[in-house]
Biopython code that builds the backbone (N, CA, C, O; Angstrom):
import numpy as np
from Bio.PDB.StructureBuilder import StructureBuilder

atoms = [
    (1, "UNK", "N", (233.404, -20.738, 173.965)),
    (1, "UNK", "CA", (234.682, -21.374, 173.154)),
    (1, "UNK", "C", (234.371, -22.543, 172.779)),
    (1, "UNK", "O", (233.767, -23.318, 173.521)),
    (2, "UNK", "N", (234.829, -22.913, 171.279)),
    (2, "UNK", "CA", (234.327, -24.421, 170.360)),
    (2, "UNK", "C", (235.803, -25.306, 170.651)),
    (2, "UNK", "O", (236.971, -25.077, 170.965)),
    (3, "UNK", "N", (235.166, -26.130, 170.417)),
    (3, "UNK", "CA", (236.106, -27.392, 171.174)),
    (3, "UNK", "C", (236.840, -27.511, 169.723)),
    (3, "UNK", "O", (236.031, -27.616, 168.801)),
    (4, "UNK", "N", (238.397, -27.517, 169.285)),
    (4, "UNK", "CA", (240.023, -27.536, 169.417)),
    (4, "UNK", "C", (239.534, -28.362, 168.265)),
    (4, "UNK", "O", (238.610, -29.021, 168.743)),
    (5, "UNK", "N", (239.682, -28.708, 166.862)),
    (5, "UNK", "CA", (239.494, -30.037, 166.171)),
    (5, "UNK", "C", (241.315, -30.083, 165.472)),
    (5, "UNK", "O", (242.124, -29.254, 165.054)),
    (6, "UNK", "N", (241.269, -31.444, 165.661)),
    (6, "UNK", "CA", (242.348, -32.676, 165.194)),
    (6, "UNK", "C", (243.134, -31.094, 163.497)),
    (6, "UNK", "O", (242.531, -31.049, 162.424)),
    (7, "UNK", "N", (244.005, -30.436, 163.682)),
    (7, "UNK", "CA", (244.334, -29.565, 161.899)),
    (7, "UNK", "C", (243.952, -28.065, 162.485)),
    (7, "UNK", "O", (244.402, -27.089, 161.886)),
    (8, "UNK", "N", (243.143, -27.886, 163.629)),
    (8, "UNK", "CA", (243.567, -26.157, 163.809)),
    (8, "UNK", "C", (244.824, -26.075, 164.572)),
    (8, "UNK", "O", (245.564, -26.778, 165.260)),
    (9, "UNK", "N", (244.681, -24.616, 164.019)),
    (9, "UNK", "CA", (246.245, -24.073, 165.022)),
    (9, "UNK", "C", (245.949, -23.103, 165.911)),
    (9, "UNK", "O", (245.393, -22.078, 165.517)),
    (10, "UNK", "N", (246.218, -23.251, 167.009)),
    (10, "UNK", "CA", (245.606, -22.574, 168.430)),
    (10, "UNK", "C", (246.828, -21.658, 168.446)),
    (10, "UNK", "O", (247.919, -21.944, 167.954)),
    (11, "UNK", "N", (246.451, -20.298, 169.195)),
    (11, "UNK", "CA", (247.044, -20.282, 170.578)),
    (11, "UNK", "C", (246.518, -19.978, 172.036)),
    (11, "UNK", "O", (245.383, -19.552, 172.252)),
    (12, "UNK", "N", (247.810, -20.340, 173.386)),
    (12, "UNK", "CA", (247.765, -19.640, 174.230)),
    (12, "UNK", "C", (248.409, -19.658, 175.033)),
    (12, "UNK", "O", (248.886, -20.791, 175.107)),
    (13, "UNK", "N", (248.806, -18.978, 175.851)),
    (13, "UNK", "CA", (249.465, -18.767, 177.052)),
    (13, "UNK", "C", (250.280, -20.388, 177.787)),
    (13, "UNK", "O", (249.797, -21.176, 178.600)),
    (14, "UNK", "N", (251.892, -20.413, 176.971)),
    (14, "UNK", "CA", (252.171, -21.816, 177.654)),
    (14, "UNK", "C", (252.355, -21.372, 179.067)),
    (14, "UNK", "O", (251.966, -20.349, 179.631)),
    (15, "UNK", "N", (253.235, -22.671, 179.619)),
    (15, "UNK", "CA", (253.991, -22.949, 180.960)),
    (15, "UNK", "C", (254.720, -22.114, 181.128)),
    (15, "UNK", "O", (255.556, -21.958, 180.238)),
    (16, "UNK", "N", (254.786, -20.738, 182.897)),
    (16, "UNK", "CA", (256.138, -19.531, 182.802)),
    (16, "UNK", "C", (256.960, -20.791, 183.048)),
    (16, "UNK", "O", (257.981, -20.796, 182.361)),
    (17, "UNK", "N", (256.812, -21.866, 183.834)),
    (17, "UNK", "CA", (258.262, -22.772, 184.385)),
    (17, "UNK", "C", (259.320, -23.399, 182.825)),
    (17, "UNK", "O", (260.521, -23.622, 182.983)),
    (18, "UNK", "N", (259.000, -23.494, 182.169)),
    (18, "UNK", "CA", (259.805, -24.478, 180.883)),
    (18, "UNK", "C", (261.344, -24.617, 181.267)),
    (18, "UNK", "O", (261.749, -23.548, 181.724)),
    (19, "UNK", "N", (262.030, -25.304, 181.238)),
    (19, "UNK", "CA", (262.899, -25.410, 181.306)),
    (19, "UNK", "C", (263.276, -25.719, 179.490)),
    (19, "UNK", "O", (262.618, -26.033, 178.499)),
    (20, "UNK", "N", (264.719, -25.411, 179.801)),
    (20, "UNK", "CA", (266.007, -25.904, 178.646)),
    (20, "UNK", "C", (265.555, -25.563, 177.592)),
    (20, "UNK", "O", (265.322, -24.363, 177.449)),
    (21, "UNK", "N", (265.225, -26.656, 176.297)),
    (21, "UNK", "CA", (264.321, -26.510, 175.267)),
    (21, "UNK", "C", (263.412, -26.340, 175.134)),
    (21, "UNK", "O", (263.127, -25.766, 174.083)),
    (22, "UNK", "N", (262.701, -26.572, 175.734)),
    (22, "UNK", "CA", (261.101, -26.585, 175.779)),
    (22, "UNK", "C", (260.271, -24.882, 175.763)),
    (22, "UNK", "O", (260.465, -23.779, 176.273)),
    (23, "UNK", "N", (259.178, -25.606, 174.743)),
    (23, "UNK", "CA", (259.389, -23.794, 174.236)),
    (23, "UNK", "C", (258.177, -22.707, 175.302)),
    (23, "UNK", "O", (257.088, -22.907, 175.840)),
    (24, "UNK", "N", (258.900, -21.821, 175.214)),
    (24, "UNK", "CA", (258.743, -20.587, 176.306)),
    (24, "UNK", "C", (257.583, -19.406, 176.565)),
    (24, "UNK", "O", (257.141, -18.913, 177.603)),
    (25, "UNK", "N", (257.311, -19.194, 175.245)),
    (25, "UNK", "CA", (257.365, -17.413, 174.537)),
    (25, "UNK", "C", (255.402, -18.343, 174.236)),
    (25, "UNK", "O", (255.056, -19.489, 174.522)),
    (26, "UNK", "N", (254.552, -17.144, 173.553)),
    (26, "UNK", "CA", (253.177, -17.332, 173.628)),
    (26, "UNK", "C", (253.862, -17.708, 171.671)),
    (26, "UNK", "O", (254.777, -17.306, 170.952)),
    (27, "UNK", "N", (252.960, -18.476, 171.601)),
    (27, "UNK", "CA", (253.384, -18.673, 170.018)),
    (27, "UNK", "C", (252.327, -19.562, 169.546)),
    (27, "UNK", "O", (251.694, -20.079, 170.466)),
    (28, "UNK", "N", (251.818, -20.009, 167.903)),
    (28, "UNK", "CA", (250.129, -20.781, 167.724)),
    (28, "UNK", "C", (251.432, -22.022, 167.721)),
    (28, "UNK", "O", (252.649, -21.933, 167.560)),
    (29, "UNK", "N", (250.460, -23.237, 167.993)),
    (29, "UNK", "CA", (250.432, -24.676, 168.211)),
    (29, "UNK", "C", (249.765, -24.728, 166.817)),
    (29, "UNK", "O", (249.297, -23.789, 166.173)),
    (30, "UNK", "N", (249.849, -26.491, 166.386)),
    (30, "UNK", "CA", (249.161, -27.229, 166.048)),
    (30, "UNK", "C", (248.418, -28.613, 166.852)),
    (30, "UNK", "O", (249.038, -29.548, 167.359)),
    (31, "UNK", "N", (247.073, -28.459, 166.810)),
    (31, "UNK", "CA", (246.123, -29.855, 167.625)),
    (31, "UNK", "C", (246.505, -30.394, 166.903)),
    (31, "UNK", "O", (246.487, -30.042, 165.723)),
    (32, "UNK", "N", (247.181, -31.852, 167.487)),
    (32, "UNK", "CA", (246.878, -32.826, 166.385)),
    (32, "UNK", "C", (246.356, -34.113, 167.114)),
    (32, "UNK", "O", (246.555, -35.239, 166.658)),
    (33, "UNK", "N", (245.547, -33.825, 168.497)),
    (33, "UNK", "CA", (244.225, -35.232, 169.046)),
    (33, "UNK", "C", (242.533, -34.775, 168.499)),
    (33, "UNK", "O", (241.714, -33.864, 168.375)),
    (34, "UNK", "N", (242.735, -35.781, 168.370)),
    (34, "UNK", "CA", (241.146, -35.631, 167.517)),
    (34, "UNK", "C", (240.415, -35.137, 168.283)),
    (34, "UNK", "O", (240.656, -35.051, 169.487)),
    (35, "UNK", "N", (238.860, -34.507, 167.440)),
    (35, "UNK", "CA", (237.816, -33.304, 168.343)),
    (35, "UNK", "C", (237.087, -34.321, 169.342)),
    (35, "UNK", "O", (237.015, -33.666, 170.381)),
    (36, "UNK", "N", (236.499, -35.591, 169.588)),
    (36, "UNK", "CA", (236.267, -36.463, 170.262)),
    (36, "UNK", "C", (236.629, -36.866, 171.736)),
    (36, "UNK", "O", (236.007, -37.208, 172.742)),
    (37, "UNK", "N", (238.373, -36.591, 171.254)),
    (37, "UNK", "CA", (238.950, -36.876, 172.340)),
    (37, "UNK", "C", (238.803, -35.132, 173.320)),
    (37, "UNK", "O", (238.421, -34.789, 174.439)),
    (38, "UNK", "N", (239.158, -34.694, 172.535)),
    (38, "UNK", "CA", (239.298, -33.063, 173.038)),
    (38, "UNK", "C", (238.299, -32.678, 173.625)),
    (38, "UNK", "O", (238.405, -31.784, 174.465)),
    (39, "UNK", "N", (236.913, -33.331, 173.293)),
    (39, "UNK", "CA", (235.819, -32.569, 173.944)),
    (39, "UNK", "C", (235.819, -33.243, 175.440)),
    (39, "UNK", "O", (235.717, -32.796, 176.583)),
    (40, "UNK", "N", (235.995, -34.623, 174.823)),
    (40, "UNK", "CA", (235.326, -35.880, 176.066)),
    (40, "UNK", "C", (236.643, -35.557, 177.297)),
    (40, "UNK", "O", (236.350, -35.379, 178.479)),
    (41, "UNK", "N", (237.420, -35.537, 177.027)),
    (41, "UNK", "CA", (239.000, -35.074, 178.405)),
    (41, "UNK", "C", (239.107, -33.513, 178.608)),
    (41, "UNK", "O", (239.290, -33.408, 179.821)),
    (42, "UNK", "N", (239.089, -32.210, 178.052)),
    (42, "UNK", "CA", (238.768, -30.893, 177.678)),
    (42, "UNK", "C", (240.283, -31.338, 177.597)),
    (42, "UNK", "O", (239.770, -32.305, 178.160)),
    (43, "UNK", "N", (241.044, -31.490, 177.521)),
    (43, "UNK", "CA", (242.860, -32.059, 176.756)),
    (43, "UNK", "C", (242.615, -31.806, 175.312)),
    (43, "UNK", "O", (241.658, -32.180, 174.635)),
    (44, "UNK", "N", (244.112, -30.793, 174.807)),
    (44, "UNK", "CA", (244.571, -31.170, 173.259)),
    (44, "UNK", "C", (245.709, -31.316, 173.331)),
    (44, "UNK", "O", (246.533, -30.727, 174.031)),
    (45, "UNK", "N", (245.889, -32.563, 172.201)),
    (45, "UNK", "CA", (248.000, -32.851, 172.413)),
    (45, "UNK", "C", (247.992, -32.282, 170.865)),
    (45, "UNK", "O", (247.494, -32.591, 169.782)),
    (46, "UNK", "N", (248.987, -31.094, 171.509)),
    (46, "UNK", "CA", (249.196, -30.085, 170.320)),
    (46, "UNK", "C", (251.187, -30.221, 170.162)),
    (46, "UNK", "O", (251.897, -30.911, 170.893)),
    (47, "UNK", "N", (251.621, -29.418, 169.106)),
    (47, "UNK", "CA", (252.767, -29.226, 168.914)),
    (47, "UNK", "C", (253.138, -27.600, 168.343)),
    (47, "UNK", "O", (252.592, -26.818, 167.564)),
    (48, "UNK", "N", (254.127, -27.586, 169.023)),
    (48, "UNK", "CA", (254.455, -25.727, 168.671)),
    (48, "UNK", "C", (254.897, -25.841, 167.440)),
    (48, "UNK", "O", (255.467, -26.724, 166.798)),
    (49, "UNK", "N", (254.510, -24.733, 167.227)),
    (49, "UNK", "CA", (255.343, -23.960, 165.723)),
    (49, "UNK", "C", (255.560, -22.869, 165.647)),
    (49, "UNK", "O", (254.976, -21.842, 165.993)),
    (50, "UNK", "N", (256.673, -23.157, 165.047)),
    (50, "UNK", "CA", (258.012, -21.644, 165.559)),
    (50, "UNK", "C", (258.056, -20.915, 163.778)),
    (50, "UNK", "O", (257.876, -21.541, 162.734)),
    (51, "UNK", "N", (258.305, -19.672, 163.917)),
    (51, "UNK", "CA", (258.288, -18.249, 163.121)),
    (51, "UNK", "C", (260.345, -18.753, 162.233)),
    (51, "UNK", "O", (260.960, -18.019, 161.459)),
    (52, "UNK", "N", (260.792, -20.055, 162.726)),
    (52, "UNK", "CA", (262.338, -19.677, 162.589)),
    (52, "UNK", "C", (262.539, -20.214, 160.451)),
    (52, "UNK", "O", (263.546, -20.133, 159.748)),
    (53, "UNK", "N", (261.518, -20.568, 160.186)),
    (53, "UNK", "CA", (261.718, -21.457, 159.289)),
    (53, "UNK", "C", (262.433, -22.404, 158.790)),
    (53, "UNK", "O", (262.560, -22.773, 157.622)),
    (54, "UNK", "N", (263.103, -22.943, 160.188)),
    (54, "UNK", "CA", (263.955, -24.632, 160.474)),
    (54, "UNK", "C", (264.280, -24.911, 159.336)),
    (54, "UNK", "O", (263.861, -24.179, 158.440)),
    (55, "UNK", "N", (265.052, -25.948, 159.032)),
    (55, "UNK", "CA", (264.971, -26.237, 157.954)),
    (55, "UNK", "C", (264.181, -27.273, 157.510)),
    (55, "UNK", "O", (264.608, -27.922, 156.556)),
    (56, "UNK", "N", (262.925, -27.620, 158.086)),
    (56, "UNK", "CA", (262.221, -27.924, 157.748)),
    (56, "UNK", "C", (262.406, -28.967, 155.832)),
    (56, "UNK", "O", (262.569, -30.176, 155.666)),
    (57, "UNK", "N", (262.326, -28.222, 155.116)),
    (57, "UNK", "CA", (262.847, -28.589, 153.414)),
    (57, "UNK", "C", (263.806, -29.210, 153.571)),
    (57, "UNK", "O", (263.538, -30.345, 153.178)),
    (58, "UNK", "N", (265.266, -29.151, 154.077)),
    (58, "UNK", "CA", (266.086, -29.391, 154.382)),
    (58, "UNK", "C", (266.444, -31.285, 154.801)),
    (58, "UNK", "O", (266.382, -32.379, 154.241)),
    (59, "UNK", "N", (266.883, -30.607, 156.341)),
    (59, "UNK", "CA", (267.529, -31.689, 157.079)),
    (59, "UNK", "C", (266.695, -31.864, 157.862)),
    (59, "UNK", "O", (266.441, -32.979, 157.407)),
    (60, "UNK", "N", (265.833, -31.748, 158.865)),
    (60, "UNK", "CA", (265.250, -31.470, 159.158)),
    (60, "UNK", "C", (263.539, -32.480, 159.561)),
    (60, "UNK", "O", (262.519, -31.877, 159.894)),
    (61, "UNK", "N", (263.604, -34.163, 159.413)),
    (61, "UNK", "CA", (262.502, -34.470, 159.291)),
    (61, "UNK", "C", (261.406, -34.381, 159.984)),
    (61, "UNK", "O", (260.202, -34.610, 159.873)),
    (62, "UNK", "N", (262.268, -33.930, 160.833)),
    (62, "UNK", "CA", (260.852, -33.724, 162.695)),
    (62, "UNK", "C", (259.916, -32.532, 162.555)),
    (62, "UNK", "O", (258.744, -32.405, 162.908)),
    (63, "UNK", "N", (260.658, -31.783, 162.009)),
    (63, "UNK", "CA", (259.780, -30.354, 160.909)),
    (63, "UNK", "C", (258.646, -30.324, 159.812)),
    (63, "UNK", "O", (258.538, -31.250, 159.008)),
    (64, "UNK", "N", (257.976, -29.455, 159.805)),
    (64, "UNK", "CA", (256.736, -29.629, 158.591)),
    (64, "UNK", "C", (256.429, -27.866, 158.778)),
    (64, "UNK", "O", (255.930, -27.212, 159.694)),
    (65, "UNK", "N", (257.007, -27.489, 157.402)),
    (65, "UNK", "CA", (256.805, -26.349, 157.129)),
    (65, "UNK", "C", (255.038, -26.492, 156.719)),
    (65, "UNK", "O", (254.362, -27.386, 156.210)),
    (66, "UNK", "N", (254.720, -24.999, 157.283)),
    (66, "UNK", "CA", (253.031, -24.731, 157.303)),
    (66, "UNK", "C", (252.545, -24.329, 156.115)),
    (66, "UNK", "O", (253.594, -23.740, 155.851)),
    (67, "UNK", "N", (251.831, -24.110, 155.091)),
    (67, "UNK", "CA", (252.067, -23.162, 154.146)),
    (67, "UNK", "C", (250.991, -22.165, 154.070)),
    (67, "UNK", "O", (250.100, -22.485, 154.856)),
    (68, "UNK", "N", (250.730, -21.115, 153.455)),
    (68, "UNK", "CA", (250.280, -20.331, 153.654)),
    (68, "UNK", "C", (248.425, -20.019, 153.852)),
    (68, "UNK", "O", (247.665, -20.191, 152.899)),
    (69, "UNK", "N", (248.017, -19.634, 154.984)),
    (69, "UNK", "CA", (247.185, -18.390, 154.742)),
    (69, "UNK", "C", (246.722, -19.780, 155.687)),
    (69, "UNK", "O", (245.692, -20.330, 155.298)),
    (70, "UNK", "N", (247.438, -20.405, 156.942)),
    (70, "UNK", "CA", (246.497, -21.567, 157.642)),
    (70, "UNK", "C", (246.272, -21.058, 159.137)),
    (70, "UNK", "O", (245.933, -21.885, 159.983)),
    (71, "UNK", "N", (246.456, -19.694, 159.491)),
    (71, "UNK", "CA", (246.745, -18.942, 160.444)),
    (71, "UNK", "C", (248.125, -19.212, 161.131)),
    (71, "UNK", "O", (248.389, -19.092, 162.327)),
    (72, "UNK", "N", (248.839, -19.553, 160.241)),
    (72, "UNK", "CA", (250.153, -19.484, 161.607)),
    (72, "UNK", "C", (251.633, -19.412, 159.745)),
    (72, "UNK", "O", (251.574, -19.632, 158.536)),
    (73, "UNK", "N", (252.191, -19.171, 160.305)),
    (73, "UNK", "CA", (254.057, -19.082, 159.421)),
    (73, "UNK", "C", (254.653, -19.851, 160.207)),
    (73, "UNK", "O", (254.417, -20.172, 161.372)),
    (74, "UNK", "N", (255.514, -20.152, 159.432)),
    (74, "UNK", "CA", (256.614, -21.288, 160.268)),
    (74, "UNK", "C", (256.355, -22.927, 159.799)),
    (74, "UNK", "O", (255.790, -23.380, 158.804)),
    (75, "UNK", "N", (257.031, -23.620, 160.980)),
    (75, "UNK", "CA", (257.136, -25.209, 160.678)),
    (75, "UNK", "C", (256.284, -25.656, 161.875)),
    (75, "UNK", "O", (255.738, -24.746, 162.498)),
    (76, "UNK", "N", (256.150, -26.508, 162.158)),
    (76, "UNK", "CA", (255.589, -27.386, 163.814)),
    (76, "UNK", "C", (256.505, -28.179, 164.141)),
    (76, "UNK", "O", (256.783, -29.013, 163.280)),
    (77, "UNK", "N", (256.919, -28.206, 164.828)),
    (77, "UNK", "CA", (258.382, -28.929, 166.067)),
    (77, "UNK", "C", (258.006, -30.689, 166.373)),
    (77, "UNK", "O", (258.413, -31.237, 167.398)),
    (78, "UNK", "N", (257.241, -31.376, 165.396)),
    (78, "UNK", "CA", (256.743, -32.586, 165.776)),
    (78, "UNK", "C", (257.287, -33.254, 166.731)),
    (78, "UNK", "O", (256.752, -34.236, 167.246)),
    (79, "UNK", "N", (258.458, -32.767, 167.078)),
    (79, "UNK", "CA", (258.996, -33.213, 168.643)),
    (79, "UNK", "C", (259.623, -33.131, 169.538)),
    (79, "UNK", "O", (260.551, -33.682, 170.130)),
    (80, "UNK", "N", (258.322, -31.524, 169.617)),
    (80, "UNK", "CA", (257.931, -31.301, 171.131)),
    (80, "UNK", "C", (256.464, -31.274, 171.178)),
    (80, "UNK", "O", (255.926, -30.167, 171.145)),
    (81, "UNK", "N", (255.624, -32.492, 171.261)),
    (81, "UNK", "CA", (254.760, -33.064, 171.715)),
    (81, "UNK", "C", (254.224, -32.118, 173.092)),
    (81, "UNK", "O", (255.067, -31.955, 173.975)),
    (82, "UNK", "N", (252.981, -31.555, 173.272)),
    (82, "UNK", "CA", (252.218, -31.693, 175.145)),
    (82, "UNK", "C", (250.854, -31.328, 174.451)),
    (82, "UNK", "O", (250.463, -30.826, 173.397)),
    (83, "UNK", "N", (250.372, -31.822, 175.544)),
    (83, "UNK", "CA", (249.024, -32.065, 176.310)),
    (83, "UNK", "C", (248.485, -30.996, 177.129)),
    (83, "UNK", "O", (249.023, -31.094, 178.232)),
    (84, "UNK", "N", (247.624, -29.958, 177.107)),
    (84, "UNK", "CA", (247.018, -28.716, 177.458)),
    (84, "UNK", "C", (245.795, -28.893, 177.624)),
    (84, "UNK", "O", (245.140, -29.672, 176.932)),
    (85, "UNK", "N", (245.249, -28.085, 178.709)),
    (85, "UNK", "CA", (243.962, -28.249, 178.974)),
    (85, "UNK", "C", (243.513, -26.917, 178.264)),
    (85, "UNK", "O", (244.295, -25.972, 178.365)),
    (86, "UNK", "N", (242.723, -26.791, 177.784)),
    (86, "UNK", "CA", (242.591, -26.204, 176.000)),
    (86, "UNK", "C", (241.403, -25.258, 176.751)),
    (86, "UNK", "O", (241.203, -24.186, 176.180)),
    (87, "UNK", "N", (240.594, -25.519, 177.954)),
    (87, "UNK", "CA", (239.680, -24.519, 178.716)),
    (87, "UNK", "C", (240.056, -23.281, 180.036)),
    (87, "UNK", "O", (239.646, -22.149, 180.294)),
    (88, "UNK", "N", (241.143, -24.316, 180.699)),
    (88, "UNK", "CA", (241.870, -23.669, 181.544)),
    (88, "UNK", "C", (242.999, -22.559, 180.755)),
    (88, "UNK", "O", (243.544, -21.576, 181.257)),
    (89, "UNK", "N", (243.136, -23.127, 179.281)),
    (89, "UNK", "CA", (244.434, -21.680, 178.729)),
    (89, "UNK", "C", (243.119, -21.053, 178.414)),
    (89, "UNK", "O", (243.027, -19.967, 178.988)),
    (90, "UNK", "N", (242.151, -21.331, 177.758)),
    (90, "UNK", "CA", (241.670, -20.050, 177.034)),
    (90, "UNK", "C", (241.958, -20.624, 175.380)),
    (90, "UNK", "O", (242.202, -19.670, 174.642)),
    (91, "UNK", "N", (241.979, -22.003, 174.647)),
    (91, "UNK", "CA", (242.523, -21.556, 173.660)),
    (91, "UNK", "C", (241.591, -20.724, 172.783)),
    (91, "UNK", "O", (240.372, -20.554, 172.795)),
    (92, "UNK", "N", (243.207, -19.974, 171.533)),
    (92, "UNK", "CA", (241.935, -19.639, 170.376)),
    (92, "UNK", "C", (242.531, -19.992, 169.721)),
    (92, "UNK", "O", (243.741, -20.168, 169.867)),
    (93, "UNK", "N", (241.734, -20.266, 168.553)),
    (93, "UNK", "CA", (241.547, -21.303, 167.397)),
    (93, "UNK", "C", (241.954, -19.815, 166.063)),
    (93, "UNK", "O", (241.110, -18.980, 165.737)),
    (94, "UNK", "N", (242.939, -19.838, 165.692)),
    (94, "UNK", "CA", (243.385, -18.889, 164.817)),
    (94, "UNK", "C", (243.175, -19.594, 163.143)),
    (94, "UNK", "O", (243.363, -18.726, 162.290)),
    (95, "UNK", "N", (242.935, -20.549, 162.737)),
    (95, "UNK", "CA", (242.623, -21.442, 161.236)),
    (95, "UNK", "C", (242.885, -22.722, 161.389)),
    (95, "UNK", "O", (242.705, -23.351, 162.432)),
    (96, "UNK", "N", (243.295, -23.131, 160.419)),
    (96, "UNK", "CA", (243.852, -24.438, 160.121)),
    (96, "UNK", "C", (244.462, -24.763, 159.038)),
    (96, "UNK", "O", (244.485, -24.186, 157.951)),
    (97, "UNK", "N", (245.272, -26.326, 159.604)),
    (97, "UNK", "CA", (245.914, -26.332, 158.075)),
    (97, "UNK", "C", (244.659, -27.196, 157.451)),
    (97, "UNK", "O", (243.503, -27.484, 157.763)),
    (98, "UNK", "N", (246.083, -27.560, 155.811)),
    (98, "UNK", "CA", (245.215, -28.664, 154.884)),
    (98, "UNK", "C", (245.580, -29.927, 155.600)),
    (98, "UNK", "O", (246.304, -30.177, 156.564)),
    (99, "UNK", "N", (244.586, -30.870, 154.536)),
    (99, "UNK", "CA", (244.838, -32.422, 154.895)),
    (99, "UNK", "C", (246.588, -33.311, 154.739)),
    (99, "UNK", "O", (247.050, -34.233, 155.410)),
    (100, "UNK", "N", (247.243, -32.459, 153.452)),
    (100, "UNK", "CA", (248.552, -32.765, 153.137)),
    (100, "UNK", "C", (249.202, -33.128, 154.655)),
    (100, "UNK", "O", (249.627, -34.134, 155.223)),
    (101, "UNK", "N", (248.971, -31.322, 155.046)),
    (101, "UNK", "CA", (250.071, -30.758, 156.251)),
    (101, "UNK", "C", (249.931, -31.747, 157.256)),
    (101, "UNK", "O", (250.885, -32.423, 157.641)),
    (102, "UNK", "N", (248.482, -31.884, 157.807)),
    (102, "UNK", "CA", (248.665, -32.698, 158.598)),
    (102, "UNK", "C", (248.545, -34.105, 158.416)),
    (102, "UNK", "O", (248.274, -34.557, 159.528)),
    (103, "UNK", "N", (248.600, -34.911, 157.690)),
    (103, "UNK", "CA", (249.861, -36.537, 157.067)),
    (103, "UNK", "C", (250.903, -36.583, 157.182)),
    (103, "UNK", "O", (251.547, -37.616, 157.372)),
    (104, "UNK", "N", (251.572, -34.867, 157.049)),
    (104, "UNK", "CA", (253.169, -34.951, 157.365)),
    (104, "UNK", "C", (253.493, -34.744, 158.812)),
    (104, "UNK", "O", (254.570, -35.099, 159.290)),
    (105, "UNK", "N", (252.577, -34.185, 159.475)),
    (105, "UNK", "CA", (252.439, -33.890, 160.798)),
    (105, "UNK", "C", (252.396, -35.284, 161.605)),
    (105, "UNK", "O", (253.079, -35.544, 162.596)),
    (106, "UNK", "N", (251.598, -36.000, 161.076)),
    (106, "UNK", "CA", (251.158, -37.188, 161.934)),
    (106, "UNK", "C", (252.657, -38.277, 161.267)),
    (106, "UNK", "O", (253.151, -38.948, 162.173)),
    (107, "UNK", "N", (253.066, -38.392, 160.429)),
    (107, "UNK", "CA", (254.395, -39.254, 159.414)),
    (107, "UNK", "C", (255.499, -39.071, 160.638)),
    (107, "UNK", "O", (256.406, -39.830, 160.980)),
    (108, "UNK", "N", (255.152, -37.979, 161.093)),
    (108, "UNK", "CA", (256.571, -37.497, 161.797)),
    (108, "UNK", "C", (256.480, -37.893, 162.816)),
    (108, "UNK", "O", (257.423, -38.474, 163.352)),
    (109, "UNK", "N", (255.027, -37.661, 163.560)),
    (109, "UNK", "CA", (254.924, -37.975, 165.052)),
    (109, "UNK", "C", (255.036, -39.501, 165.304)),
    (109, "UNK", "O", (255.288, -39.983, 166.409)),
    (110, "UNK", "N", (254.785, -40.347, 163.959)),
    (110, "UNK", "CA", (254.439, -41.952, 164.289)),
    (110, "UNK", "C", (255.693, -41.904, 164.121)),
    (110, "UNK", "O", (255.922, -43.114, 164.139)),
    (111, "UNK", "N", (256.998, -41.266, 163.922)),
    (111, "UNK", "CA", (258.457, -41.523, 163.401)),
    (111, "UNK", "C", (258.959, -41.249, 164.805)),
    (111, "UNK", "O", (259.964, -41.908, 165.071)),
    (112, "UNK", "N", (258.639, -40.655, 165.529)),
    (112, "UNK", "CA", (259.140, -39.857, 166.813)),
    (112, "UNK", "C", (259.019, -40.571, 168.333)),
    (112, "UNK", "O", (259.553, -40.582, 169.442)),
    (113, "UNK", "N", (257.651, -41.302, 167.369)),
    (113, "UNK", "CA", (256.708, -42.312, 168.415)),
    (113, "UNK", "C", (257.268, -43.881, 168.624)),
    (113, "UNK", "O", (257.223, -44.823, 169.414)),
    (114, "UNK", "N", (257.823, -43.472, 167.349)),
    (114, "UNK", "CA", (258.223, -44.603, 167.308)),
    (114, "UNK", "C", (257.154, -45.927, 167.220)),
    (114, "UNK", "O", (257.170, -46.937, 167.923)),
    (115, "UNK", "N", (256.097, -45.529, 165.969)),
    (115, "UNK", "CA", (254.816, -46.382, 165.788)),
    (115, "UNK", "C", (254.571, -46.746, 164.108)),
    (115, "UNK", "O", (253.602, -47.418, 163.756)),
]
sb = StructureBuilder()
sb.init_structure("model")
sb.init_model(0)
sb.init_chain("A")
sb.init_seg("    ")
for serial, (resi, resn, name, xyz) in enumerate(atoms, 1):
    if name == "N":
        sb.init_residue(resn, " ", resi, " ")
    sb.init_atom(name, np.array(xyz, "f"), 0.0, 1.0, " ", f" {name:<3s}", serial, name[0])
structure = sb.get_structure()
């Protein structure tokens, strides 16, 4: 199993005890942490991807629309950042996002985190 890198689109099984608005089913996720951190800590920071197409092109600045051919279809929910153990969850890499998409996600994360 290779170490996930920033910008990778991955899949894994989420927590079974998700509550409220937390993501509760299998879905693709976008890796936002860098590979050296992911390798050393055996953790990855990820944002869920939803297929609803959301309001990324209209009102919701916390969503980033994914382009075609990156391993998933939909929008990245930057306001639902999570950290997971990528080895224990047996992460599968589905594809990767272009640099411009990753930069948009990073911009939204800075806003969400007040950085």
